[in-house]
Steps between C-alpha positions, in 0.01 A plus 500: 500500500615702802654185650697427181624860491617474864675170424668649192608806695638280779690288251646808330602639839668169587686496169624855557617402849689196362657718231615753761645222716688356202633844406615554860670160499681588176606833646630341821685239294670769292600677821642169624712467184630854547598415858666181378720698260606738779577201724689325216718806440586517870606133486733559208274348235561680169234539228638647180243637257212277617222516759185307601183612321147372465447310172139532377320171554811325633590648838849631565815470293839660448505769230785695339498867601753594234653343187714204605800361314591139440710349784399766752464396865158621614480345849762420762393336826777468763524151647446627853145609408394153383259306720660157538499201734775680694284809563217302662484604869654235730175493696328355191788296356578320829138398547481313169651162405842527339381308196216738411536629145637850444164575338322396820744696717459824304122456509514463877703821517227685307211340689628527857671837469347674804518864389501444199867577537585868458799386296271378221186709553521691170575179314213307659259781409535440124447123511179365342200500733353178640200535265726537194680176588172311554364630170794387290681197645329159459650360822247717686201401284218258583612140442196442280664716232799268466328274251478802269875564496708378205684177580846656529367785716339251739823302529691818586233602751514167684880525530468855627236396751723219631784750561269739683350225718848387603605853599171574679524171692844601628369840604203342681727271698750774585515730800373784283145374550534239775747598773582220742263486796631705789777653290547874544515734205852570384619798704713616211198529271453872561864562412456299182197689373213454742254222576408275211152501357381155614147536363617396152255276313557265208373769261736759650796271445377401152481868405860554615614175333351607167658845525836329533413264215417784260762758599830323565809495279759229451816595691809285531782567744775277644270444799185418304680256266449237769120541465278337242458719193140594590624627840745750352247781520482856632245778522620835376342843495411683178634219276182304574296774329630404153241314296574184301497450126599206285779524247613261228775631265378264227151655508573873471182580305257318732255705702583517871867417436709782650870511571557529873765642732781288638509417870825436691625472856838529665621488862432875529186571297214383281473684166258529208641619167335584167571287193356748249408872485170618657299815440363712785166364619568144381455217750819313585475125558702213638445131427406264784587204276379326185166400650171378356173671585404208725817557702446876516139451615589265786821667616425869439125535447509644147567395141533658156269520201806412290790307649772356276585247773144382550409136459203279577508139615293279266535169689121489536467528122758231418394249766177395320710425189720268703201340671332429165799295393561340840267202455603223258288445191194287599561274198850437627370424849261235372770299325660248739874533509713196431753437767827370366723305731818482302805405700843647457825307491502464880150360513342817640213700356623740234433861614454607137207262464344648817521852360259407227239420765504854644211732405599799285603808697272803505616854413464592867725210603765592242495867600534410867795269423680768302426786743261688272168448678341836586623859509368591154483872417395755243677835492533800265838374379366149428132543412466136388639353820832452673743216425340278765162548335645394165652190662160403643332543162761277337440229760128504421561503124761223503289259703180587314657398170694200632393372845774289650877475454509661156325818619710507816818468292396795283430714807824408679702573186371856527556539875837322518658586165310803368367313197182689409301353210207725597696816419626352175152408377232771446232233542642385833532861626141572392391201708675642810343842440157339473550313829597817686221704340246237603627506860506880524152543352350255746678666793405848376132408492454257789741642758567867425155576358263292713675411824696822554331797331143379552585376849639837608190679372276283719677572831398760758738795511506780754644843546695631796316453828251244369503186717306195383575127500398474136744774396821332382701813436508860394421622154867588453587131552251399233632764261860382542405136439290588196778713358756223547284231338417728208874539449533121501215480247677746270822299523309185405334683209841612369621142518196377307561761229858373461392136499220541248663738255 
Protein backbone atom coordinates (compact mmCIF):
# COMPACT_ATOMS: atom_id res chain seq x y z
CA UNK A 1 0.00 0.00 0.00
CA UNK A 2 2.80 2.41 0.93
CA UNK A 3 4.59 1.58 -2.33
CA UNK A 4 1.47 2.33 -4.40
CA UNK A 5 1.02 5.64 -2.56
CA UNK A 6 4.66 6.60 -3.29
CA UNK A 7 4.21 5.66 -6.96
CA UNK A 8 0.98 7.68 -7.17
CA UNK A 9 2.62 10.65 -5.49
CA UNK A 10 5.59 10.43 -7.86
CA UNK A 11 3.31 10.25 -10.87
CA UNK A 12 1.30 13.26 -9.67
CA UNK A 13 4.52 15.19 -9.09
CA UNK A 14 5.70 14.31 -12.61
CA UNK A 15 2.40 15.43 -14.10
CA UNK A 16 2.60 18.75 -12.26
CA UNK A 17 6.17 19.22 -13.53
CA UNK A 18 5.08 18.52 -17.13
CA UNK A 19 2.17 20.94 -16.75
CA UNK A 20 4.51 23.66 -15.46
CA UNK A 21 6.91 23.06 -18.34
CA UNK A 22 4.08 23.28 -20.86
CA UNK A 23 2.80 26.49 -19.26
CA UNK A 24 6.32 27.96 -19.38
CA UNK A 25 6.62 26.98 -23.04
CA UNK A 26 3.29 28.68 -23.82
CA UNK A 27 4.41 31.78 -21.95
CA UNK A 28 7.76 31.92 -23.77
CA UNK A 29 5.94 31.42 -27.09
CA UNK A 30 3.60 34.33 -26.37
CA UNK A 31 6.60 36.48 -25.51
CA UNK A 32 8.15 35.43 -28.82
CA UNK A 33 5.03 36.57 -30.70
CA UNK A 34 5.13 39.91 -28.90
CA UNK A 35 8.77 40.33 -29.94
CA UNK A 36 7.86 39.38 -33.50
CA UNK A 37 5.25 42.15 -33.66
CA UNK A 38 7.78 44.72 -32.41
CA UNK A 39 10.30 43.48 -34.99
CA UNK A 40 7.64 43.52 -37.74
CA UNK A 41 6.71 47.13 -36.97
CA UNK A 42 10.38 48.15 -37.16
CA UNK A 43 10.59 46.49 -40.60
CA UNK A 44 7.60 48.41 -41.92
CA UNK A 45 5.13 45.53 -41.72
CA UNK A 46 1.65 46.94 -41.01
CA UNK A 47 -1.06 45.02 -39.13
CA UNK A 48 -4.41 46.80 -39.18
CA UNK A 49 -6.94 45.60 -36.61
CA UNK A 50 -5.53 42.07 -36.27
CA UNK A 51 -2.95 40.28 -34.12
CA UNK A 52 -1.72 36.73 -33.39
CA UNK A 53 -3.59 34.98 -30.57
CA UNK A 54 -3.78 31.48 -29.19
CA UNK A 55 -6.85 29.59 -30.46
CA UNK A 56 -8.07 27.02 -27.90
CA UNK A 57 -7.19 23.54 -29.11
CA UNK A 58 -5.73 24.79 -32.39
CA UNK A 59 -2.52 26.68 -31.66
CA UNK A 60 -2.03 30.21 -32.97
CA UNK A 61 -4.08 32.21 -35.44
CA UNK A 62 -4.79 35.76 -36.54
CA UNK A 63 -7.74 37.38 -34.76
CA UNK A 64 -9.56 40.68 -35.33
CA UNK A 65 -8.91 43.17 -32.52
CA UNK A 66 -11.68 45.49 -33.68
CA UNK A 67 -14.65 45.36 -36.08
CA UNK A 68 -13.33 45.07 -39.64
CA UNK A 69 -15.07 46.25 -42.79
CA UNK A 70 -15.32 44.49 -46.12
CA UNK A 71 -12.37 45.26 -48.45
CA UNK A 72 -10.12 46.45 -45.63
CA UNK A 73 -6.37 45.76 -45.91
CA UNK A 74 -5.33 44.09 -42.66
CA UNK A 75 -1.71 43.17 -43.44
CA UNK A 76 0.96 44.78 -45.60
CA UNK A 77 4.38 43.13 -45.89
CA UNK A 78 7.00 45.17 -47.80
CA UNK A 79 8.81 43.15 -50.45
CA UNK A 80 12.20 43.84 -48.91
CA UNK A 81 11.21 41.84 -45.79
CA UNK A 82 10.39 38.67 -47.74
CA UNK A 83 12.79 35.75 -47.43
CA UNK A 84 13.50 34.70 -51.01
CA UNK A 85 16.12 32.88 -53.07
CA UNK A 86 17.84 36.26 -53.43
CA UNK A 87 18.19 36.75 -49.65
CA UNK A 88 20.02 33.44 -49.13
CA UNK A 89 23.59 34.27 -47.99
CA UNK A 90 26.13 33.83 -50.83
CA UNK A 91 28.11 31.50 -48.58
CA UNK A 92 25.20 29.03 -48.73
CA UNK A 93 23.94 29.73 -52.26
CA UNK A 94 27.38 29.36 -53.89
CA UNK A 95 27.98 26.01 -52.20
CA UNK A 96 24.88 24.39 -53.69
CA UNK A 97 24.25 23.21 -57.27
CA UNK A 98 22.59 25.82 -59.46
CA UNK A 99 19.77 23.44 -60.30
CA UNK A 100 18.67 22.84 -56.70
CA UNK A 101 15.01 23.71 -56.23
CA UNK A 102 14.10 27.01 -54.57
CA UNK A 103 12.44 24.88 -51.89
CA UNK A 104 15.74 23.10 -51.25
CA UNK A 105 17.68 26.37 -51.28
CA UNK A 106 15.42 28.07 -48.74
CA UNK A 107 15.58 24.97 -46.54
CA UNK A 108 19.37 25.10 -46.65
CA UNK A 109 19.21 28.76 -45.60
CA UNK A 110 17.12 27.81 -42.55
CA UNK A 111 19.19 24.73 -41.68
CA UNK A 112 22.71 26.12 -42.08
CA UNK A 113 22.05 29.60 -40.75
CA UNK A 114 24.92 29.84 -38.22
CA UNK A 115 23.45 32.31 -35.73
CA UNK A 116 20.51 31.72 -36.35
CA UNK A 117 20.77 35.00 -38.20
CA UNK A 118 19.99 38.04 -36.07
CA UNK A 119 18.04 39.36 -39.04
CA UNK A 120 15.41 36.64 -38.61
CA UNK A 121 15.75 35.73 -34.93
CA UNK A 122 12.28 36.91 -33.87
CA UNK A 123 10.74 35.21 -36.88
CA UNK A 124 12.53 31.91 -36.29
CA UNK A 125 11.37 31.91 -32.67
CA UNK A 126 7.69 31.50 -33.60
CA UNK A 127 8.18 28.62 -36.03
CA UNK A 128 6.76 25.22 -35.01
CA UNK A 129 9.11 23.15 -32.85
CA UNK A 130 10.82 20.01 -34.16
CA UNK A 131 8.48 17.84 -32.05
CA UNK A 132 5.39 19.55 -33.50
CA UNK A 133 6.56 18.81 -37.05
CA UNK A 134 7.31 15.16 -36.22
CA UNK A 135 3.91 14.76 -34.57
CA UNK A 136 1.91 16.06 -37.52
CA UNK A 137 3.63 15.50 -40.87
CA UNK A 138 3.58 11.93 -42.29
CA UNK A 139 6.91 12.36 -44.12
CA UNK A 140 8.57 12.04 -40.69
CA UNK A 141 6.54 9.00 -39.57
CA UNK A 142 7.62 5.36 -39.43
CA UNK A 143 7.40 3.76 -42.89
CA UNK A 144 5.29 0.96 -41.45
CA UNK A 145 2.40 3.42 -41.12
CA UNK A 146 2.26 4.09 -44.86
CA UNK A 147 0.02 1.12 -45.56
CA UNK A 148 -2.57 2.80 -43.33
CA UNK A 149 -2.71 6.01 -45.35
CA UNK A 150 -5.54 6.55 -47.85
CA UNK A 151 -4.45 5.83 -51.42
CA UNK A 152 -4.34 9.46 -52.54
CA UNK A 153 -2.46 10.52 -49.40
CA UNK A 154 0.18 7.84 -50.01
CA UNK A 155 0.64 8.95 -53.62
CA UNK A 156 1.17 12.54 -52.47
CA UNK A 157 3.58 11.41 -49.76
CA UNK A 158 5.73 9.44 -52.21
CA UNK A 159 5.98 12.46 -54.53
CA UNK A 160 6.89 14.67 -51.59
CA UNK A 161 9.52 12.19 -50.44
CA UNK A 162 11.08 12.09 -53.92
CA UNK A 163 11.42 15.90 -53.92
CA UNK A 164 13.02 15.90 -50.48
CA UNK A 165 15.47 13.12 -51.37
CA UNK A 166 16.58 15.03 -54.46
CA UNK A 167 17.21 18.23 -52.47
CA UNK A 168 18.95 16.40 -49.61
CA UNK A 169 21.18 14.53 -52.08
CA UNK A 170 22.33 17.86 -53.53
CA UNK A 171 23.04 19.21 -50.07
CA UNK A 172 25.01 16.08 -49.14
CA UNK A 173 27.19 16.40 -52.22
CA UNK A 174 27.74 20.13 -51.79
CA UNK A 175 30.51 21.99 -49.99
CA UNK A 176 28.07 22.77 -47.18
CA UNK A 177 28.73 19.32 -45.71
CA UNK A 178 31.72 18.05 -47.70
CA UNK A 179 34.32 20.74 -48.43
CA UNK A 180 37.00 19.66 -50.89
CA UNK A 181 39.98 18.02 -49.21
CA UNK A 182 42.64 20.56 -48.36
CA UNK A 183 40.38 23.49 -49.22
CA UNK A 184 40.44 26.35 -46.73
CA UNK A 185 37.27 27.79 -45.29
CA UNK A 186 36.02 30.81 -47.19
CA UNK A 187 37.74 33.81 -45.63
CA UNK A 188 34.74 35.96 -46.39
CA UNK A 189 32.46 33.74 -44.31
CA UNK A 190 32.70 35.90 -41.21
CA UNK A 191 31.73 38.95 -43.23
CA UNK A 192 28.77 37.06 -44.64
CA UNK A 193 27.34 35.97 -41.30
CA UNK A 194 29.82 33.70 -39.58
CA UNK A 195 30.87 30.08 -39.95
CA UNK A 196 28.23 27.69 -41.20
CA UNK A 197 26.84 25.01 -38.96
CA UNK A 198 28.32 21.91 -40.65
CA UNK A 199 26.95 19.42 -38.13
CA UNK A 200 23.58 19.35 -39.91
CA UNK A 201 21.96 15.91 -40.07
CA UNK A 202 19.28 14.56 -42.39
CA UNK A 203 16.64 15.23 -39.71
CA UNK A 204 17.86 18.81 -39.26
CA UNK A 205 17.52 19.45 -42.97
CA UNK A 206 14.17 17.64 -43.13
CA UNK A 207 12.86 19.87 -40.33
CA UNK A 208 13.92 23.00 -42.25
CA UNK A 209 12.57 21.56 -45.53
CA UNK A 210 9.16 20.92 -43.97
CA UNK A 211 9.06 24.41 -42.45
CA UNK A 212 9.52 25.80 -45.94
CA UNK A 213 6.93 23.38 -47.30
CA UNK A 214 4.26 24.47 -44.80
CA UNK A 215 4.98 28.21 -44.56
CA UNK A 216 5.77 29.54 -48.04
CA UNK A 217 3.55 31.65 -50.28
CA UNK A 218 3.30 31.75 -54.05
CA UNK A 219 5.08 34.87 -55.32
CA UNK A 220 5.58 35.77 -58.96
CA UNK A 221 7.91 38.50 -60.18
CA UNK A 222 9.55 39.17 -63.57
CA UNK A 223 12.60 37.30 -62.25
CA UNK A 224 10.75 34.26 -60.89
CA UNK A 225 8.65 33.82 -64.06
CA UNK A 226 11.59 31.89 -65.49
CA UNK A 227 11.24 29.31 -62.68
CA UNK A 228 8.84 26.38 -62.58
CA UNK A 229 5.58 27.30 -60.88
CA UNK A 230 6.42 25.31 -57.73
CA UNK A 231 9.66 27.32 -57.38
CA UNK A 232 7.92 30.70 -57.25
CA UNK A 233 7.86 30.69 -53.48
CA UNK A 234 8.83 33.01 -50.62
CA UNK A 235 8.80 32.96 -46.83
CA UNK A 236 7.22 35.99 -45.24
CA UNK A 237 6.85 37.08 -41.64
CA UNK A 238 3.47 37.40 -39.91
CA UNK A 239 1.50 36.38 -43.03
CA UNK A 240 2.47 32.76 -42.32
CA UNK A 241 0.51 32.93 -39.05
CA UNK A 242 -2.86 33.01 -40.86
CA UNK A 243 -4.69 29.70 -40.65
CA UNK A 244 -6.36 28.02 -43.63
CA UNK A 245 -10.03 27.39 -44.23
CA UNK A 246 -11.89 26.03 -47.22
CA UNK A 247 -14.46 28.08 -49.07
CA UNK A 248 -16.94 27.15 -51.78
CA UNK A 249 -19.43 29.90 -52.80
CA UNK A 250 -21.90 27.23 -53.93
CA UNK A 251 -21.95 25.66 -50.44
CA UNK A 252 -22.60 28.65 -48.18
CA UNK A 253 -24.60 26.67 -45.60
CA UNK A 254 -22.09 23.82 -45.18
CA UNK A 255 -20.26 23.50 -41.88
CA UNK A 256 -16.59 24.50 -42.06
CA UNK A 257 -17.18 26.64 -45.17
CA UNK A 258 -15.98 30.17 -44.36
CA UNK A 259 -15.32 33.06 -46.70
CA UNK A 260 -11.64 33.94 -46.61
CA UNK A 261 -9.50 37.03 -47.17
CA UNK A 262 -7.93 37.81 -50.53
CA UNK A 263 -4.17 37.60 -50.95
CA UNK A 264 -2.24 39.73 -53.46
CA UNK A 265 1.32 40.74 -54.26
CA UNK A 266 2.90 43.57 -56.19
CA UNK A 267 6.51 44.65 -56.83
CA UNK A 268 6.43 46.65 -53.58
CA UNK A 269 4.37 44.63 -51.09
CA UNK A 270 2.33 41.57 -50.21
CA UNK A 271 -1.17 42.34 -48.88
CA UNK A 272 -4.08 40.52 -47.25
CA UNK A 273 -7.53 42.12 -47.54
CA UNK A 274 -10.91 41.21 -46.04
CA UNK A 275 -13.76 40.10 -48.31
CA UNK A 276 -16.49 40.49 -45.67
CA UNK A 277 -17.00 42.26 -42.31
CA UNK A 278 -15.52 40.70 -39.12
CA UNK A 279 -16.42 41.25 -35.48
CA UNK A 280 -13.78 41.83 -32.80
CA UNK A 281 -12.43 38.53 -31.51
CA UNK A 282 -13.26 36.59 -34.69
CA UNK A 283 -10.49 34.56 -36.31
CA UNK A 284 -9.49 35.76 -39.77
CA UNK A 285 -8.54 33.13 -42.35
CA UNK A 286 -6.90 32.83 -45.73
CA UNK A 287 -7.26 29.92 -48.16
CA UNK A 288 -4.19 27.87 -49.09
CA UNK A 289 -6.14 26.39 -52.02
CA UNK A 290 -9.09 24.11 -52.72
CA UNK A 291 -7.47 21.06 -51.13
CA UNK A 292 -8.76 17.70 -49.94
CA UNK A 293 -8.06 16.46 -46.43
CA UNK A 294 -5.52 13.97 -47.80
CA UNK A 295 -3.59 16.86 -49.36
CA UNK A 296 -3.80 18.95 -46.20
CA UNK A 297 -2.57 16.02 -44.08
CA UNK A 298 0.50 15.34 -46.22
CA UNK A 299 1.45 18.92 -47.05
CA UNK A 300 0.49 20.76 -43.85
CA UNK A 301 -0.04 18.16 -41.12
CA UNK A 302 -3.70 18.92 -40.35
CA UNK A 303 -7.17 18.47 -41.82
CA UNK A 304 -10.75 19.52 -41.10
CA UNK A 305 -13.73 17.72 -39.61
CA UNK A 306 -15.75 19.25 -42.45
CA UNK A 307 -14.11 20.25 -45.72
CA UNK A 308 -16.22 21.16 -48.75
CA UNK A 309 -13.25 20.31 -51.01
CA UNK A 310 -12.61 16.91 -49.48
CA UNK A 311 -12.65 13.79 -51.60
CA UNK A 312 -11.65 10.17 -51.22
CA UNK A 313 -10.15 7.92 -53.86
CA UNK A 314 -12.24 4.74 -54.29
CA UNK A 315 -10.03 2.95 -56.84
CA UNK A 316 -9.63 0.08 -54.38
CA UNK A 317 -13.42 -0.26 -54.20
CA UNK A 318 -13.99 -0.17 -57.98
CA UNK A 319 -11.09 -2.44 -58.95
CA UNK A 320 -12.75 -5.67 -57.71
CA UNK A 321 -15.78 -4.83 -59.87
CA UNK A 322 -13.56 -4.58 -62.92
CA UNK A 323 -11.67 -7.75 -62.00
CA UNK A 324 -14.92 -9.71 -61.63
CA UNK A 325 -15.81 -8.92 -65.22
CA UNK A 326 -12.28 -9.28 -66.59
CA UNK A 327 -12.41 -13.02 -67.27
CA UNK A 328 -14.55 -14.26 -70.18
CA UNK A 329 -17.56 -16.44 -69.39
CA UNK A 330 -16.34 -20.06 -68.86
CA UNK A 331 -19.12 -21.32 -71.15
CA UNK A 332 -17.83 -19.03 -73.86
CA UNK A 333 -14.27 -20.26 -73.32
CA UNK A 334 -15.26 -23.89 -73.78
CA UNK A 335 -16.82 -23.33 -77.19
CA UNK A 336 -14.21 -23.63 -79.97
CA UNK A 337 -14.19 -20.62 -82.21
CA UNK A 338 -14.60 -21.10 -85.94
CA UNK A 339 -11.90 -19.44 -87.91
CA UNK A 340 -13.13 -17.96 -91.14
CA UNK A 341 -10.66 -17.42 -93.93
CA UNK A 342 -12.64 -15.32 -96.31
CA UNK A 343 -10.58 -13.53 -98.92
CA UNK A 344 -11.18 -10.03 -100.14
CA UNK A 345 -11.11 -8.89 -103.75
CA UNK A 346 -7.29 -8.84 -103.76
CA UNK A 347 -6.99 -12.37 -102.46
CA UNK A 348 -5.90 -11.35 -98.96
CA UNK A 349 -7.50 -12.26 -95.66
CA UNK A 350 -10.40 -9.95 -94.88
CA UNK A 351 -9.61 -7.97 -91.67
CA UNK A 352 -13.33 -7.86 -90.83
CA UNK A 353 -13.42 -11.66 -90.66
CA UNK A 354 -10.40 -11.60 -88.31
CA UNK A 355 -12.15 -9.22 -85.93
CA UNK A 356 -14.76 -11.83 -85.20
CA UNK A 357 -12.01 -14.11 -83.87
CA UNK A 358 -10.93 -11.63 -81.18
CA UNK A 359 -12.08 -12.32 -77.59
CA UNK A 360 -14.52 -9.76 -76.18
CA UNK A 361 -12.88 -6.80 -74.44
CA UNK A 362 -13.11 -6.49 -70.68
CA UNK A 363 -14.33 -3.34 -68.88
CA UNK A 364 -10.77 -2.74 -67.70
CA UNK A 365 -9.48 -2.90 -71.29
CA UNK A 366 -12.15 -0.51 -72.54
CA UNK A 367 -11.52 1.96 -69.72
CA UNK A 368 -7.78 1.88 -70.37
CA UNK A 369 -8.35 2.50 -74.10
CA UNK A 370 -10.60 5.47 -73.44
CA UNK A 371 -8.45 6.99 -70.66
CA UNK A 372 -10.89 6.29 -67.83
CA UNK A 373 -9.03 3.60 -65.88
CA UNK A 374 -8.50 4.71 -62.27
CA UNK A 375 -8.78 8.01 -60.41
CA UNK A 376 -12.29 7.37 -59.10
CA UNK A 377 -13.48 9.65 -56.28
CA UNK A 378 -16.29 10.37 -53.86
CA UNK A 379 -16.70 13.91 -52.55
CA UNK A 380 -19.35 15.98 -50.71
CA UNK A 381 -20.45 17.57 -53.98
CA UNK A 382 -20.82 14.20 -55.74
CA UNK A 383 -21.70 11.67 -53.03
CA UNK A 384 -22.45 8.93 -55.58
CA UNK A 385 -19.14 9.22 -57.38
CA UNK A 386 -17.40 11.50 -59.84
CA UNK A 387 -17.88 11.38 -63.61
CA UNK A 388 -15.01 8.91 -64.02
CA UNK A 389 -16.67 6.58 -61.52
CA UNK A 390 -19.91 6.72 -63.49
CA UNK A 391 -18.02 5.91 -66.70
CA UNK A 392 -16.46 2.84 -65.06
CA UNK A 393 -19.86 1.63 -63.85
CA UNK A 394 -21.28 1.98 -67.36
CA UNK A 395 -18.42 -0.07 -68.79
CA UNK A 396 -19.18 -2.88 -66.33
CA UNK A 397 -22.93 -2.67 -66.97
CA UNK A 398 -22.65 -2.56 -70.77
CA UNK A 399 -20.37 -5.59 -71.02
CA UNK A 400 -22.28 -7.53 -68.36
CA UNK A 401 -25.48 -7.27 -70.39
CA UNK A 402 -23.89 -7.72 -73.81
CA UNK A 403 -20.32 -9.12 -73.82
CA UNK A 404 -18.64 -8.37 -77.11
CA UNK A 405 -19.10 -5.75 -79.84
CA UNK A 406 -22.69 -4.87 -78.94
CA UNK A 407 -21.81 -3.98 -75.33
CA UNK A 408 -18.69 -2.14 -76.46
CA UNK A 409 -20.75 -0.13 -78.96
CA UNK A 410 -23.19 0.89 -76.22
CA UNK A 411 -20.34 2.01 -73.96
CA UNK A 412 -18.50 3.94 -76.69
CA UNK A 413 -21.71 5.70 -77.70
CA UNK A 414 -21.78 7.12 -74.18
CA UNK A 415 -18.09 8.07 -74.01
CA UNK A 416 -17.76 9.41 -77.57
CA UNK A 417 -21.20 10.92 -78.21
CA UNK A 418 -22.79 11.42 -74.79
CA UNK A 419 -25.62 8.97 -75.48
CA UNK A 420 -26.68 7.79 -72.03
CA UNK A 421 -29.41 5.12 -71.99
CA UNK A 422 -28.64 4.50 -68.30
CA UNK A 423 -29.76 7.99 -67.32
CA UNK A 424 -32.86 7.72 -69.48
CA UNK A 425 -33.97 4.43 -67.92
CA UNK A 426 -34.75 4.19 -64.16
CA UNK A 427 -34.05 0.45 -64.32
CA UNK A 428 -30.63 0.99 -65.90
CA UNK A 429 -29.74 3.70 -63.35
CA UNK A 430 -30.85 1.43 -60.50
CA UNK A 431 -28.48 -1.21 -61.84
CA UNK A 432 -25.55 1.26 -61.75
CA UNK A 433 -26.47 2.31 -58.21
CA UNK A 434 -26.55 -1.34 -57.13
CA UNK A 435 -23.09 -1.97 -58.63
CA UNK A 436 -21.57 1.00 -56.80
CA UNK A 437 -23.34 0.15 -53.53
CA UNK A 438 -22.02 -3.41 -53.72
CA UNK A 439 -18.46 -2.17 -54.28
CA UNK A 440 -18.60 0.41 -51.48
CA UNK A 441 -20.09 -2.01 -48.94
CA UNK A 442 -17.39 -4.56 -49.59
CA UNK A 443 -14.65 -1.92 -49.35
CA UNK A 444 -16.21 -0.42 -46.22
CA UNK A 445 -16.17 -3.77 -44.45
CA UNK A 446 -13.06 -5.53 -45.75
CA UNK A 447 -10.65 -2.60 -46.13
CA UNK A 448 -11.76 0.28 -43.91
CA UNK A 449 -13.21 -1.89 -41.14
CA UNK A 450 -10.88 -4.88 -40.96
CA UNK A 451 -7.58 -3.93 -42.57
CA UNK A 452 -7.38 -0.30 -41.44
CA UNK A 453 -9.34 0.29 -38.23
CA UNK A 454 -8.67 -3.14 -36.71
CA UNK A 455 -5.07 -3.07 -37.96
CA UNK A 456 -4.35 0.28 -36.31
CA UNK A 457 -5.77 -0.94 -33.01
CA UNK A 458 -3.35 -3.89 -32.97
CA UNK A 459 -0.15 -1.85 -33.40
CA UNK A 460 2.17 -0.71 -30.61
CA UNK A 461 1.97 3.02 -30.00
CA UNK A 462 4.22 5.11 -27.79
CA UNK A 463 4.33 8.49 -26.17
CA UNK A 464 7.13 11.03 -26.30
CA UNK A 465 10.45 9.58 -25.20
CA UNK A 466 9.43 5.93 -25.53
CA UNK A 467 11.89 4.04 -27.73
CA UNK A 468 11.04 0.48 -28.78
CA UNK A 469 11.41 -1.43 -32.05
CA UNK A 470 7.82 -2.62 -31.81
CA UNK A 471 6.49 0.93 -31.47
CA UNK A 472 5.46 2.12 -34.94
CA UNK A 473 4.50 5.65 -34.00
CA UNK A 474 3.08 8.02 -31.45
CA UNK A 475 -0.48 7.99 -30.25
CA UNK A 476 -1.07 11.27 -32.08
CA UNK A 477 -0.18 9.51 -35.36
CA UNK A 478 -2.72 6.80 -34.63
CA UNK A 479 -5.37 9.36 -33.72
CA UNK A 480 -4.87 11.29 -36.96
CA UNK A 481 -5.11 8.13 -39.07
CA UNK A 482 -8.20 6.92 -37.23
CA UNK A 483 -9.85 10.31 -37.60
CA UNK A 484 -9.14 10.41 -41.33
CA UNK A 485 -10.46 6.91 -41.99
CA UNK A 486 -13.58 7.59 -39.95
CA UNK A 487 -14.17 10.59 -42.19
CA UNK A 488 -13.78 8.33 -45.21
CA UNK A 489 -16.26 5.89 -43.64
CA UNK A 490 -18.80 8.68 -43.15
CA UNK A 491 -18.40 9.75 -46.77
CA UNK A 492 -19.02 6.17 -47.90
CA UNK A 493 -22.08 5.94 -45.63
CA UNK A 494 -23.52 9.13 -47.16
CA UNK A 495 -23.00 7.67 -50.62
CA UNK A 496 -24.78 4.45 -49.63
CA UNK A 497 -27.74 6.45 -48.28
CA UNK A 498 -28.03 8.25 -51.64
CA UNK A 499 -27.67 5.03 -53.62
CA UNK A 500 -30.20 3.03 -51.62
CA UNK A 501 -32.88 5.65 -51.11
